[in-house]
Phi, psi and omega in degrees: 000349188287350165297331182254342181221153178294157168301322175299323175290319180294313174311316176297317178297321180265016182049050177244157178271145177296323183287334173292321183298308180299325167303309182297320180294332182261009183299146171287148177287134186269154180312317177294325175290322175295315180298318176295326181290328175290325169300316178295319178302316182285322177301313174298332176294308176307315182291329179285352174288143182303327176262313187284002176288352175277358183276139174268190186296325184288309182293325179298317177310308179297318180294321175298311171314311182299323177267016166097010179259128182269126184196157177259164179291328180292326176290320179293315178299329177290319185290326182283316177294321176300327189250016173069022184272073189271148171287139175297125191270167180272165182256123187286342185287139173216118181297147183272127187242347183286123175239091187294153167260105186284354180260003177240120176303124186287168175274149177287165182273089177290326187294332184295322189263353189279150172288163181307136178292141182239002181200158173298153183069010183281327181211130174246148178230140186217153182200166182230138179224161175279152170236115186268137172227162177282357173261005187121190185263136154249170183228133181244124177251130177228157180232123189237144169278129192281333185282319182251358176067012190277144177277108184259359171198136181208160174204136174251137184216172180247024172205166179256032175292154182299338171311319180304316178288323179294328179285322179298308181302319185289328175299315174301316184303312182290325181281321180256339178060046183305152184286149174295139193094345180297154179270143177238115184252136173205178169285195187257022176305150193288339171302318191276341175258005180294153180297316182306315180289319181300319176301316175301317190287322182294313181302320182281348176085022188262151176264121177277139181236143171221147176298162174286154183301132175057030181230092177297344185280348171288356178234045190292328183292319178297309184297325173293321180299315179290329172304312182301305182311301187299331177281325188262334186247335184280164176273168181297132181099343175061032169238121175284151180290331184210164173295328183279329167306312181299311185303305183304313185299315182288325178292320181294321181289318181289310195276326180250353179234294194317300185283329186263340184227332188290132185268125182257133179296328172288348173251031185052041176065037174258161169276157175299323180299315183297320177300316178288327173295316174303319186288322182280335173293325185267348178223070183293150184279116178264128186250137175243000000 
């Protein structure tokens, strides 16, 4: 405000003495202030990244500690608020993609009655969503490991044909190799009730589980993943300029950030890859 008012006028307006103001402006930097400046510089570096700009104070605090900076979450929250480093918020809107086949009976919801998972590959969850571009729609099918929240299979296509799901499932099967008897949970979409997909599940030894009709919270993990993806990887307005741009952005997010680096509150702010590594270090697999 000094471009429009003199120091004397500003001090009088805020009921401060001019000598007190000049003494404050010439003060030596305190250790605390110097530490805050160092923290703020690193926080801005984290916030400028195309993916970690979504971090709020809890994830930002864990990220800073991992980089060797001692700080509390309250301190980080104050600095973020003071300097306008706000986390990118989620978008609540989600187009409806479920198209049930009313002539095919759904599978029961086995996941609702199952105990908490204790190892990778014990339960998989899946869903399909629209991806809007100015060149038309794309469709994304994903398969997640419920234990680690890792995306273990995914496929982008230009139609909602069952092959989209079959390709994502085959990728998850080869990457994670779920045990026979593991659960595969989804909504009641016609892709999941198709004969081709049910035969593939049966051949792989997995047990199909489905959400109740019209109740998305039965598949909350997959729904939450898509909300995160659209908030953190999609452009403003959630419409990509082209299909190529959409494919590149989703590949970049899933393969370079989500599994490898993104910190999940449900995983004590660890990444899916870190959880899997820790599990297999503590429970090594013996091959014969």
